[in-house]
TORKOL-4160 file (C-alpha; in steps of 0.2 Angstrom, whole numbers, padded with zeros to 4 digits, m for minus):
240
<pt num="1" X="0086" Y="m0007" Z="0123"/>
<pt num="2" X="0072" Y="m0020" Z="0119"/>
<pt num="3" X="0061" Y="m0013" Z="0134"/>
<pt num="4" X="0063" Y="0004" Z="0127"/>
<pt num="5" X="0058" Y="m0001" Z="0110"/>
<pt num="6" X="0043" Y="m0011" Z="0117"/>
<pt num="7" X="0037" Y="0005" Z="0127"/>
<pt num="8" X="0039" Y="0015" Z="0111"/>
<pt num="9" X="0028" Y="0003" Z="0102"/>
<pt num="10" X="0015" Y="0003" Z="0115"/>
<pt num="11" X="0015" Y="0022" Z="0116"/>
<pt num="12" X="0013" Y="0023" Z="0097"/>
<pt num="13" X="m0001" Y="0011" Z="0097"/>
<pt num="14" X="m0010" Y="0021" Z="0111"/>
<pt num="15" X="m0008" Y="0037" Z="0101"/>
<pt num="16" X="m0015" Y="0028" Z="0085"/>
<pt num="17" X="m0030" Y="0021" Z="0095"/>
<pt num="18" X="m0033" Y="0039" Z="0102"/>
<pt num="19" X="m0033" Y="0046" Z="0084"/>
<pt num="20" X="m0045" Y="0032" Z="0078"/>
<pt num="21" X="m0057" Y="0035" Z="0093"/>
<pt num="22" X="m0057" Y="0054" Z="0089"/>
<pt num="23" X="m0061" Y="0050" Z="0071"/>
<pt num="24" X="m0075" Y="0039" Z="0077"/>
<pt num="25" X="m0082" Y="0053" Z="0088"/>
<pt num="26" X="m0080" Y="0065" Z="0074"/>
<pt num="27" X="m0090" Y="0055" Z="0062"/>
<pt num="28" X="m0103" Y="0049" Z="0073"/>
<pt num="29" X="m0106" Y="0066" Z="0080"/>
<pt num="30" X="m0111" Y="0071" Z="0062"/>
<pt num="31" X="m0123" Y="0056" Z="0060"/>
<pt num="32" X="m0111" Y="0046" Z="0049"/>
<pt num="33" X="m0107" Y="0028" Z="0050"/>
<pt num="34" X="m0090" Y="0022" Z="0056"/>
<pt num="35" X="m0083" Y="0005" Z="0055"/>
<pt num="36" X="m0065" Y="m0002" Z="0060"/>
<pt num="37" X="m0056" Y="m0013" Z="0048"/>
<pt num="38" X="m0057" Y="m0031" Z="0052"/>
<pt num="39" X="m0041" Y="m0038" Z="0044"/>
<pt num="40" X="m0029" Y="m0023" Z="0046"/>
<pt num="41" X="m0027" Y="m0006" Z="0054"/>
<pt num="42" X="m0039" Y="0006" Z="0047"/>
<pt num="43" X="m0057" Y="0012" Z="0046"/>
<pt num="44" X="m0071" Y="0018" Z="0035"/>
<pt num="45" X="m0083" Y="0032" Z="0036"/>
<pt num="46" X="m0099" Y="0033" Z="0026"/>
<pt num="47" X="m0106" Y="0050" Z="0025"/>
<pt num="48" X="m0120" Y="0047" Z="0012"/>
<pt num="49" X="m0111" Y="0057" Z="m0002"/>
<pt num="50" X="m0093" Y="0051" Z="0002"/>
<pt num="51" X="m0084" Y="0036" Z="0008"/>
<pt num="52" X="m0069" Y="0040" Z="0018"/>
<pt num="53" X="m0056" Y="0026" Z="0021"/>
<pt num="54" X="m0040" Y="0026" Z="0031"/>
<pt num="55" X="m0028" Y="0011" Z="0030"/>
<pt num="56" X="m0014" Y="0002" Z="0020"/>
<pt num="57" X="m0010" Y="0011" Z="0004"/>
<pt num="58" X="m0017" Y="0005" Z="m0013"/>
<pt num="59" X="m0003" Y="0014" Z="m0022"/>
<pt num="60" X="0015" Y="0011" Z="m0021"/>
<pt num="61" X="0019" Y="0029" Z="m0020"/>
<pt num="62" X="0010" Y="0032" Z="m0004"/>
<pt num="63" X="0017" Y="0026" Z="0013"/>
<pt num="64" X="0015" Y="0021" Z="0027"/>
<pt num="65" X="m0004" Y="0024" Z="0027"/>
<pt num="66" X="m0017" Y="0031" Z="0015"/>
<pt num="67" X="m0032" Y="0042" Z="0017"/>
<pt num="68" X="m0044" Y="0040" Z="0003"/>
<pt num="69" X="m0060" Y="0049" Z="m0001"/>
<pt num="70" X="m0072" Y="0043" Z="m0014"/>
<pt num="71" X="m0087" Y="0051" Z="m0022"/>
<pt num="72" X="m0099" Y="0042" Z="m0034"/>
<pt num="73" X="m0104" Y="0056" Z="m0046"/>
<pt num="74" X="m0111" Y="0048" Z="m0062"/>
<pt num="75" X="m0116" Y="0058" Z="m0077"/>
<pt num="76" X="m0098" Y="0063" Z="m0081"/>
<pt num="77" X="m0097" Y="0055" Z="m0098"/>
<pt num="78" X="m0079" Y="0052" Z="m0103"/>
<pt num="79" X="m0073" Y="0067" Z="m0093"/>
<pt num="80" X="m0055" Y="0064" Z="m0085"/>
<pt num="81" X="m0048" Y="0076" Z="m0073"/>
<pt num="82" X="m0033" Y="0076" Z="m0061"/>
<pt num="83" X="m0023" Y="0087" Z="m0050"/>
<pt num="84" X="m0008" Y="0080" Z="m0040"/>
<pt num="85" X="0007" Y="0087" Z="m0030"/>
<pt num="86" X="0021" Y="0093" Z="m0041"/>
<pt num="87" X="0034" Y="0082" Z="m0032"/>
<pt num="88" X="0023" Y="0066" Z="m0036"/>
<pt num="89" X="0021" Y="0071" Z="m0054"/>
<pt num="90" X="0039" Y="0071" Z="m0057"/>
<pt num="91" X="0042" Y="0054" Z="m0048"/>
<pt num="92" X="0028" Y="0046" Z="m0059"/>
<pt num="93" X="0034" Y="0054" Z="m0075"/>
<pt num="94" X="0051" Y="0047" Z="m0072"/>
<pt num="95" X="0044" Y="0030" Z="m0067"/>
<pt num="96" X="0032" Y="0028" Z="m0082"/>
<pt num="97" X="0046" Y="0031" Z="m0094"/>
<pt num="98" X="0058" Y="0020" Z="m0085"/>
<pt num="99" X="0046" Y="0005" Z="m0084"/>
<pt num="100" X="0037" Y="0006" Z="m0100"/>
<pt num="101" X="0050" Y="0007" Z="m0113"/>
<pt num="102" X="0051" Y="m0007" Z="m0126"/>
<pt num="103" X="0061" Y="m0008" Z="m0142"/>
<pt num="104" X="0064" Y="0011" Z="m0142"/>
<pt num="105" X="0045" Y="0014" Z="m0140"/>
<pt num="106" X="0036" Y="0019" Z="m0125"/>
<pt num="107" X="0019" Y="0010" Z="m0123"/>
<pt num="108" X="0005" Y="0015" Z="m0111"/>
<pt num="109" X="m0009" Y="0002" Z="m0107"/>
<pt num="110" X="m0022" Y="m0002" Z="m0095"/>
<pt num="111" X="m0010" Y="m0011" Z="m0083"/>
<pt num="112" X="m0002" Y="0006" Z="m0079"/>
<pt num="113" X="m0011" Y="0016" Z="m0066"/>
<pt num="114" X="m0021" Y="0031" Z="m0073"/>
<pt num="115" X="m0011" Y="0043" Z="m0064"/>
<pt num="116" X="0004" Y="0038" Z="m0074"/>
<pt num="117" X="m0005" Y="0036" Z="m0090"/>
<pt num="118" X="m0013" Y="0053" Z="m0090"/>
<pt num="119" X="0004" Y="0062" Z="m0086"/>
<pt num="120" X="0010" Y="0056" Z="m0103"/>
<pt num="121" X="m0006" Y="0056" Z="m0113"/>
<pt num="122" X="m0013" Y="0073" Z="m0108"/>
<pt num="123" X="m0006" Y="0091" Z="m0108"/>
<pt num="124" X="m0003" Y="0099" Z="m0092"/>
<pt num="125" X="m0012" Y="0115" Z="m0088"/>
<pt num="126" X="0000" Y="0130" Z="m0090"/>
<pt num="127" X="0005" Y="0141" Z="m0075"/>
<pt num="128" X="m0006" Y="0155" Z="m0081"/>
<pt num="129" X="m0021" Y="0144" Z="m0078"/>
<pt num="130" X="m0015" Y="0137" Z="m0061"/>
<pt num="131" X="m0010" Y="0154" Z="m0054"/>
<pt num="132" X="m0004" Y="0152" Z="m0036"/>
<pt num="133" X="m0007" Y="0133" Z="m0037"/>
<pt num="134" X="0007" Y="0131" Z="m0049"/>
<pt num="135" X="0020" Y="0131" Z="m0035"/>
<pt num="136" X="0012" Y="0116" Z="m0027"/>
<pt num="137" X="0002" Y="0106" Z="m0040"/>
<pt num="138" X="0001" Y="0099" Z="m0058"/>
<pt num="139" X="m0016" Y="0098" Z="m0066"/>
<pt num="140" X="m0022" Y="0090" Z="m0083"/>
<pt num="141" X="m0038" Y="0084" Z="m0092"/>
<pt num="142" X="m0043" Y="0075" Z="m0107"/>
<pt num="143" X="m0054" Y="0090" Z="m0113"/>
<pt num="144" X="m0044" Y="0106" Z="m0118"/>
<pt num="145" X="m0053" Y="0118" Z="m0106"/>
<pt num="146" X="m0061" Y="0107" Z="m0093"/>
<pt num="147" X="m0045" Y="0107" Z="m0082"/>
<pt num="148" X="m0045" Y="0126" Z="m0079"/>
<pt num="149" X="m0064" Y="0126" Z="m0077"/>
<pt num="150" X="m0063" Y="0112" Z="m0064"/>
<pt num="151" X="m0051" Y="0123" Z="m0053"/>
<pt num="152" X="m0065" Y="0135" Z="m0048"/>
<pt num="153" X="m0063" Y="0147" Z="m0033"/>
<pt num="154" X="m0070" Y="0135" Z="m0020"/>
<pt num="155" X="m0059" Y="0120" Z="m0026"/>
<pt num="156" X="m0043" Y="0132" Z="m0027"/>
<pt num="157" X="m0046" Y="0138" Z="m0010"/>
<pt num="158" X="m0046" Y="0120" Z="m0003"/>
<pt num="159" X="m0031" Y="0115" Z="m0013"/>
<pt num="160" X="m0021" Y="0130" Z="m0006"/>
<pt num="161" X="m0027" Y="0124" Z="0011"/>
<pt num="162" X="m0019" Y="0107" Z="0008"/>
<pt num="163" X="m0003" Y="0114" Z="0001"/>
<pt num="164" X="0007" Y="0117" Z="0017"/>
<pt num="165" X="0005" Y="0099" Z="0021"/>
<pt num="166" X="0013" Y="0093" Z="0005"/>
<pt num="167" X="0030" Y="0086" Z="0005"/>
<pt num="168" X="0040" Y="0074" Z="m0006"/>
<pt num="169" X="0035" Y="0060" Z="0006"/>
<pt num="170" X="0017" Y="0066" Z="0008"/>
<pt num="171" X="0009" Y="0066" Z="m0010"/>
<pt num="172" X="m0008" Y="0070" Z="m0015"/>
<pt num="173" X="m0019" Y="0065" Z="m0030"/>
<pt num="174" X="m0037" Y="0070" Z="m0034"/>
<pt num="175" X="m0043" Y="0061" Z="m0050"/>
<pt num="176" X="m0060" Y="0061" Z="m0058"/>
<pt num="177" X="m0064" Y="0047" Z="m0071"/>
<pt num="178" X="m0078" Y="0034" Z="m0074"/>
<pt num="179" X="m0091" Y="0045" Z="m0065"/>
<pt num="180" X="m0081" Y="0045" Z="m0048"/>
<pt num="181" X="m0069" Y="0056" Z="m0039"/>
<pt num="182" X="m0055" Y="0048" Z="m0029"/>
<pt num="183" X="m0044" Y="0058" Z="m0017"/>
<pt num="184" X="m0028" Y="0050" Z="m0011"/>
<pt num="185" X="m0017" Y="0057" Z="0003"/>
<pt num="186" X="m0002" Y="0050" Z="0013"/>
<pt num="187" X="m0008" Y="0052" Z="0031"/>
<pt num="188" X="0001" Y="0042" Z="0044"/>
<pt num="189" X="m0011" Y="0047" Z="0058"/>
<pt num="190" X="m0029" Y="0050" Z="0054"/>
<pt num="191" X="m0032" Y="0066" Z="0065"/>
<pt num="192" X="m0048" Y="0075" Z="0064"/>
<pt num="193" X="m0040" Y="0091" Z="0055"/>
<pt num="194" X="m0034" Y="0079" Z="0041"/>
<pt num="195" X="m0051" Y="0071" Z="0039"/>
<pt num="196" X="m0060" Y="0088" Z="0039"/>
<pt num="197" X="m0048" Y="0095" Z="0026"/>
<pt num="198" X="m0049" Y="0079" Z="0015"/>
<pt num="199" X="m0068" Y="0079" Z="0015"/>
<pt num="200" X="m0070" Y="0097" Z="0011"/>
<pt num="201" X="m0057" Y="0096" Z="m0003"/>
<pt num="202" X="m0067" Y="0081" Z="m0010"/>
<pt num="203" X="m0083" Y="0090" Z="m0009"/>
<pt num="204" X="m0077" Y="0105" Z="m0018"/>
<pt num="205" X="m0068" Y="0094" Z="m0032"/>
<pt num="206" X="m0084" Y="0084" Z="m0034"/>
<pt num="207" X="m0096" Y="0099" Z="m0035"/>
<pt num="208" X="m0085" Y="0108" Z="m0048"/>
<pt num="209" X="m0083" Y="0092" Z="m0058"/>
<pt num="210" X="m0101" Y="0090" Z="m0060"/>
<pt num="211" X="m0103" Y="0108" Z="m0065"/>
<pt num="212" X="m0089" Y="0105" Z="m0079"/>
<pt num="213" X="m0098" Y="0090" Z="m0085"/>
<pt num="214" X="m0114" Y="0099" Z="m0086"/>
<pt num="215" X="m0106" Y="0113" Z="m0096"/>
<pt num="216" X="m0098" Y="0101" Z="m0108"/>
<pt num="217" X="m0115" Y="0092" Z="m0111"/>
<pt num="218" X="m0123" Y="0109" Z="m0114"/>
<pt num="219" X="m0110" Y="0115" Z="m0126"/>
<pt num="220" X="m0105" Y="0129" Z="m0115"/>
<pt num="221" X="m0087" Y="0122" Z="m0114"/>
<pt num="222" X="m0076" Y="0117" Z="m0128"/>
<pt num="223" X="m0078" Y="0098" Z="m0129"/>
<pt num="224" X="m0063" Y="0095" Z="m0140"/>
<pt num="225" X="m0051" Y="0081" Z="m0134"/>
<pt num="226" X="m0034" Y="0086" Z="m0127"/>
<pt num="227" X="m0020" Y="0073" Z="m0130"/>
<pt num="228" X="m0001" Y="0074" Z="m0132"/>
<pt num="229" X="0002" Y="0056" Z="m0137"/>
<pt num="230" X="m0006" Y="0042" Z="m0146"/>
<pt num="231" X="m0015" Y="0032" Z="m0133"/>
<pt num="232" X="m0005" Y="0016" Z="m0137"/>
<pt num="233" X="0012" Y="0021" Z="m0143"/>
<pt num="234" X="0023" Y="0036" Z="m0138"/>
<pt num="235" X="0039" Y="0042" Z="m0147"/>
<pt num="236" X="0055" Y="0040" Z="m0137"/>
<pt num="237" X="0058" Y="0054" Z="m0125"/>
<pt num="238" X="0066" Y="0057" Z="m0109"/>
<pt num="239" X="0056" Y="0064" Z="m0094"/>
<pt num="240" X="0058" Y="0082" Z="m0090"/>
């Protein structure tokens, strides 16, 4: 039995090495910088506009490995946008109400990850705005009309391409705040199709976020704030 287990581990490690080698070839074939992680399994790719990382997760709701894509955008002001898989939204909503209730009042502060804070601070986009995305995603924003504007045709197309890969154990989050877009996916093995899908999705989301910010700054989009609750204290309520 032990020999069988060792052979299984060796086979798994060889398959993982093959995936990483394929990721290296894919990245370097496009002129991008590829680097293996020094202290743990994983790697990073620098494309110039994006930083792609695969390695141990930075969020408790992602396992066993996380694929992250970051884009430094700048010039977004206070714009906050998020779209996440519906199954994950339900889990996080339940968790924030369970963990943050004190003296019959629910408090939300900077110690809570933004994904959880935003779910109780900002209203969700209605199904009419999401269209076919509503079966797979929850979306929200701190500006009343920015969320719907963010989901332009190109971004919607990429989100729908990701949808068949979503499952309760394979969450996805795309968040824009502090002038940066961050995409998080649960990806156990970093195949080239996953890397291509993630980078295309991040580019589409980043491009649309910049357009939304420009419209807000120019007054072409209503800049009124959207908020369900006071930012520091929420009335007691059970998660849906």
